[in-house]
C-alpha positions, 0 to 999 in steps of 0.5 A: 678909598673912593676910585675916581673916573678920569676922562681923557683930554688929549686927542692923541689918547683918543686916537691910540685907544681907538686902535686897541681892542673893541667890544660892541654891544647893543648899548655901547662900543668899548675900546680898550688899550694900555697907555703907558703915560697914565696914572693907575690909581684912577680909572681912565675912561671917557664917554662919547655920545654922537651929536646925531643921538639927540640934543645936549640934554639927551647926550648929557643924560646918557653920559650920566647914566654911563658914568653911574654904571661904571661907578657901580662896576668899579665897586662890584667887578674887578676892573684893571686900572692899567688899561684906558677905556673909551665908551661910545654910546649908541642910540638905545641908551637914551630910551631903554631901561637903566637896569637893562643897560647896566646888565648888558654893560656888566656882561661886556666888562666881564668879557673884557676882564676875560680877554685881558687874562 
């Protein structure tokens, strides 16, 4: 069964997730919160890239990279679908190697799993 990544669309969702737990790394900041009105069959995650980081092409490249990393993470790491995630990218994501970004984010995902237990 393929797991789908579902993005948040309401401003209230973003505001409530920003009040949840926060984990920072070199490449991103991840906010985590359990939202009661979300479907648990899909992964509720949104990717945010600030306009300061670059033009639209650069920002979309960063979001594609992060989406791809999260698709790999779903297959390899046990992620809890009851929580909603907000990943805010930092400038380093646009210029560093993909494998370095992937390894760093996987470490943070494992920390998130540990914090929830």
